[in-house]
C-alpha positions as CSV (number, residue, x, y, z in Angstrom):
1,M,204.4,21.4,40.1
2,Q,206.7,22.9,42.1
3,R,204.9,26.6,43.3
4,I,207.0,29.6,42.5
5,L,205.1,31.9,44.6
6,N,204.6,31.3,48.1
7,P,203.0,33.3,51.0
8,L,205.4,34.7,53.2
9,S,205.0,32.8,56.3
10,E,206.3,29.8,53.8
11,G,209.6,31.9,53.5
12,W,210.6,32.4,57.2
13,E,210.0,28.1,57.2
14,A,211.7,27.9,54.7
15,L,214.9,29.6,55.7
16,G,214.7,29.1,59.1
17,I,213.9,32.1,60.4
18,G,211.2,33.7,62.3
19,R,209.1,36.1,60.9
20,T,210.5,39.5,62.3
21,K,213.9,38.8,61.0
22,F,212.1,37.5,57.9
23,L,209.7,40.5,57.3
24,E,213.3,42.5,58.3
25,L,215.0,41.9,56.0
26,V,211.9,42.0,53.5
27,D,211.8,45.7,53.7
28,Q,215.8,46.0,53.8
29,E,214.8,44.5,50.5
30,E,216.9,42.2,51.2
31,I,214.2,38.9,49.9
32,P,212.6,40.4,46.9
33,T,208.3,39.8,47.4
34,V,206.0,40.4,44.6
35,R,202.8,41.7,44.8
36,I,199.5,39.9,43.4
37,G,196.2,42.3,43.6
38,R,197.0,42.4,48.5
39,R,199.3,39.6,49.1
40,R,202.6,39.5,49.0
41,L,204.7,36.7,47.9
42,V,208.5,35.7,47.8
43,S,209.5,33.2,45.3
44,T,211.2,30.2,45.8
45,E,214.6,31.5,43.6
46,A,214.3,34.4,45.5
47,L,215.1,32.0,49.1
48,E,217.3,30.5,47.7
49,E,219.6,32.4,46.2
50,Y,219.2,34.9,49.7
51,A,220.5,31.1,50.9
52,A,222.9,31.1,48.3
53,K,223.9,34.3,49.6
54,L,224.6,34.1,53.4
55,A,226.5,30.7,52.3
56,R,229.1,32.5,50.2
57,E,229.3,35.6,52.7
58,Q,230.0,33.3,54.9
59,S,233.0,31.4,53.7
60,A,234.5,33.7,52.5
61,E,234.7,36.1,56.4
62,L,236.4,32.2,57.4
63,P,239.8,31.9,58.6
64,R,241.7,30.0,55.5
65,E,243.9,27.3,57.5
66,Q,247.0,28.0,58.3
67,S,250.0,26.0,56.6
68,T,251.2,22.8,59.5
69,E,254.2,21.8,56.7
70,L,257.8,22.9,57.3
71,V,259.2,24.9,55.2
72,P,262.8,24.8,53.5
73,G,264.5,27.3,54.8
74,G,262.0,28.8,57.2
75,D,262.8,27.8,60.3
76,S,263.6,30.3,62.7
77,E,266.5,28.2,64.2
């Protein structure tokens, strides 16, 4: 069975980022966590959703390729 809740250290390893940046994202509530007793855990789903959110945001920021096709009547000559 795949683990649903992970220690925070596995969260930053899974995302491939450093501890400081990961904890900053947690503090800013960009990545939600839960507490069980004294332990703070991050869900696999929260990590996947954060990665998907980054991918969506970055793909929306990419400039669309301009068409290199000639448009009829669009000559500037």
